[in-house]
Phi, psi and omega in degrees: 000142171253117188250160175223150175257130178247126174245110192255122173051039169278067185244157186309318182294342180253332191249335180272142180302334178272006182286151182297321181244040184303132175249106181305332177292342184290332183303323184293339181282338186305305180297330180286321175295317178304319178292321173298324179292320178296314178301311180298316180297314183293332176268001177060041174277149173296142179234131181236122170270118179260121188232127167305135178207088186266151170284161181297335184256016186304136179295336180298340182286353173285334181262320179236153178300151177308128184210154173047049177287130186314137176066018178262165177304317184297334179273000181277145176292141178299148183305322183296343183234034181305131177294156171247171181307137177094346178266134191272146170247122180248116178270140181227155179245354181232177186296319185276135176296346184265334186288114174075012177239179177259022184300310185302312184291323176299313179295319182294325177296331177271000182070025183279139178227000180223128181244135172259112183257131177225165171125204184228157356254133191309314185274003180236273187288322178297313180303304189288327171295318177299316178301309179299320180297316179294321181291335177273359178096005179279142166285143184230130172239130179238114174283118185313318184283355185255009180224152179206163183225187175278340180227134180294320181296317176295315175309311181292319179300312182297317177303315180297313176300313179300322181285314185279329183263318184258354179075023176288139177272115179262122183246164178265000000 
């Protein structure tokens, strides 16, 4: 398998206590994602940061408060996971990292067929990115300690669904 690491929405608005959509459960993922990042870097795996980047008038703000507005503090990757040269940043305006982005073509150009998915929020961007990845033929691995949601119950339910319905490999 040719693998890539995806770090989804580890942004100030989701992960920092001052963030608009702060998820207190997200803090526990940081050291685990940092470890995955170190492993990926040492093994020279491609690394993609998938980042919410909304327009000020984004329709998503009818459902959620304005968050991760392009070029704002809230849309920045948290300091603990700062990208280095050669790591890609993919901006997205919808839940799936594949919808309206060049992620799929970028992965295909690199011969990637397996994705290690980390980040937030399990029941939104992790779920829909994983769904699209599986529908596009990618194998998906989600380290349980590297994802979080707003609710532990929803988090566990979604991981179970991803594993049992989509064949996503959930690891410890």
